[in-house]
N, C-alpha and C positions, 0 to 999 in steps of 0.2 A: 503494500501496499503504501505512499506517495505521501507525501510529509502535510501536504494541500490538502489531501483527500477527508470525507469526512464520511464514519458511518450515522446512516442513517436508520432510525430504531423501527423493525416490524411495528405494524400501528394495526392491531386488533380490531374488527366491527366490535361496534357501536354493537348493544344487545339489550332488548326492553326488560324490565324489570318492574314487578309490580306484587303488591300485597295487600288484600281488604279483608275487613271485619267488619261484620256487626253483629249485635247483641243487644237483643229485646229483653223488655218485663214490664209488667204487666200491675194497669195503675189505675185503679177506678174504673174498674171491667173493658177498658182499652190497653193495646198492645202501644208501650214505648218502646222507645230506642232509648237502650241502657247502655250502649259502647257502640263506639263509632272509631274505628282506624282504617287509612289511606296512604298505600305508598307510593312509589314511584308513578307504572304507567294504571296503577287501578286507583281508579277511584269508583264511589257510589252515592250514586243519590237518590232523595227521598218525598216521594212524591204525595200529598197530599190523596186520602183516600175514601175520607166523611164516612170510614165505619171503624169494627177493632178490629179492621185486617190492618197490616203493616206490608207496605210494600219497599222495595229494596230495588233499585238498575242500579247495577254494573253494567261499567263502563272501564275499555279498555280506549286511556288516551293517546296510544303509540298509534292506534286509525289498522291492526292487523299481525301476526305473528309471523317469525320462520325461523328459521334453524337455531338453538341456542337460544332463544328467549323463555324465560320464564314467570309465568304467573300464578298468583296460589289467592283462593277464598275461603273464607269460611261465614258461617251462619250460625246463628245459633238463634232457636224459638224457644225462648224464656217457658218457666207451668203457666199454662194459662193464657199464654199468649199465641196469634195467630202472623205468619209472617212470610210472605210471597216475594222469591227473588225472583228476578229473569235479566237479562239485558240491554242493552240501547238498542243495539241489530246483531245480525248475526256474526259469529267470532269467525276473521279472514285468515288463513292460513297459508302463509305463501310457500314458493318453489325454495327449500333449505340448500343453499350452497355451503356448507356446514353445520352440524350436530342435528339437534333434536330439540321444534318448542317441544314444552312443557307445561302442563294448564294441570292442576289440584284442585280439588272442590273438596270440602271437608264440613260437615254442614251437623245438627246436633239438635234436636229437638224434645223441651222438658217434658213434664208431669202433663197431660188433657192440653198439648200444644200442637201448632198446626203447623208443616214448614211443609212449603210449599214448590217445589227446585224448576223454574222454568225458564233456562237460558233457551234465545234460539238459535237457531241453527250453526251448524258450523261449517262452514265451505272451504274443503281441500282443493288447494290447486296443485295443476301437474310437478311431480316433486314433491309437497310439502312429506315432511317429514315430525308426526305429531305423537308424543304419550300422553294421554288424558287420565283422572284416574279421578274416582268419586268415591267417599267417602263418608259414611252416614251412621251414627249411632242415635235409634229414635227410643224413648222412652214407651213399655208396654202400654201407657195407657192414648199417646201419640199417636197424630196422624200424619201422614207423610207421602207425597205426591211426587215425584220428579220426574223428568222427560228429557230425552234425549235425541239432537234429529243431527241429521249429518246428509250434504250435500257433496257428492263424486264431482266437483265443479260447477261453473253453471251453465248448464245447458241453453238458458233463456243469449247469450254470449258467445256463443260456440264454444267454449272450456269444457275440456275432458280430464280428468284426473287417469294416467298413461303408468305412471311409476309412479312410485312413494310409499310412505310407511305410517300406518293409524295404529294402534294400539292401544284398548279401553279397558279399562280396570274396572271393575266393581265393585266396590265392600259394604254391605247393609245390615247393620246390626238391629236386631228390636230386642227389647226388652233383656241387654246384654248379650244376646243371642245372637250367632250369627246368620243367618235368615236369607239371604241372596248373596252369591261369590258370582262374576261371568271376570272373561278373558276374552275379547276379542283383536285380533292381531292382523290386518291385512296389510302384506309386504310384495314391495317388487314390483311386478306388473299385475300390478292395480284391476285395470279397468280387462285385461283379461282372466285372471284369477275370478271379477264380482262379475263376468260373463255367463259361469259355472253355471247351473241351473241349480244344484244344494245350496249356492253363496246369495246372487241376487238377482241371478236369470238375468240377467240387464240391465237393473232397476241403477240406479245412480242416488237417487234419495231415500232414506232411510227412518228409522226411528224404534227408541226400546223407552216405553213407559213404568211405572213401576209405581203403584198404589198399598200403603199398604195401613189399613183401617179397617173399622167396623162394615163396613160396606162393603169389600170387595167380594162377597157372593152375588152379593145382589146387584152388582153393574156387570158381573160378567156377563151375563146374555143379551145386555143392551151395548155393549163397547163392544160385542161379536156380528152385532147385528148393523151395527156404523164402517167396524171395519171391510166386514164382506167378504170377497176373495183377494184382498189388499192384505190382509195380515190373518194375526191370529193371535188369541188369547185365552191365558192360563189362569187358573184360580185353585188357592193351596193353602192351607193354615189361614187366613187371614191377608197373602198377597196371593196380584194381581198383573200379572207380568204383561201386557203386550207388546207385538212385534208388528211394524209397519213397513213396506217398500211401497214405491212409486217411480214412474218414470220421469220423475220431473220434479222440483222443490214447490211448483205453486199447489200441482196435486197432492203432495203429501202434505201441503201448509191444511186443506182442503177436508181434509182426513181428521188432522191435530186437532184444529179448532174444534168439531164438538166432542170429540173423544176426552178431549182435558177440559172441560166445560163440565162429560158428566164425573170424573175425577174429582171437581171442585165442587160437587152436589149443584150442582148449575151457573156456578159464578162464570162469569167466563174470562178469556183467558188476558194477560194485561194489554191495556193499552195501547203501548208500543209492540205489540205484533202485532195489528192492526196494518187491513194488508193498503 
């Protein structure tokens, strides 16, 4: 190296980091804010609901996620409260030049609480890499509703997820016992893999919904009627699981709206979901 030469340090790409936490408490029969924490790109907004229910809107201010980004959400519905958690928009996961996007959600529902985890769809772009986790600890007397929907590209924009990685891990405990555990891994040639009949038969939009509560058995026939041939539902021991698939995101939403409303005992989806 010549004396006048300088060593320019290699710069690492900037990564999005975010953590958000919300806790509710009961005050005079209403669900009120007990704790709110937000850091980095994770933001939480609390619109007025004019009811006992509290709604939290999760926002990723980075505008999307890519390889190496990390975001973590925590939501706790305190005893006797009702908390609905949703997102401002669909979460977009873009092509990963290196590393994997990590999204973790840890939710808790206390005694006689209601916790509805209702994020909007996650959109995976070609060569995206995402590892997602949902961990829930639900009291034996609490009610829990969860939905996670995925779009493999945006069909209306002529986009498709040809290759990439998507891993989804659920661990749900009810009354201290593990009642639901699942692992999904789509890796490599995604379009080729999902074209197989045992996987998605070429569908590019799919969702899993979970209900734990006293109405599980009564809701089963109503949800089966709505899902029709585009999905399936099963119920046992107070747990109801629904699987849906569709050729595009719009069709999937048309199925999600009435099913989510049924799981919420007639309450509509959060307003930010409106088309």
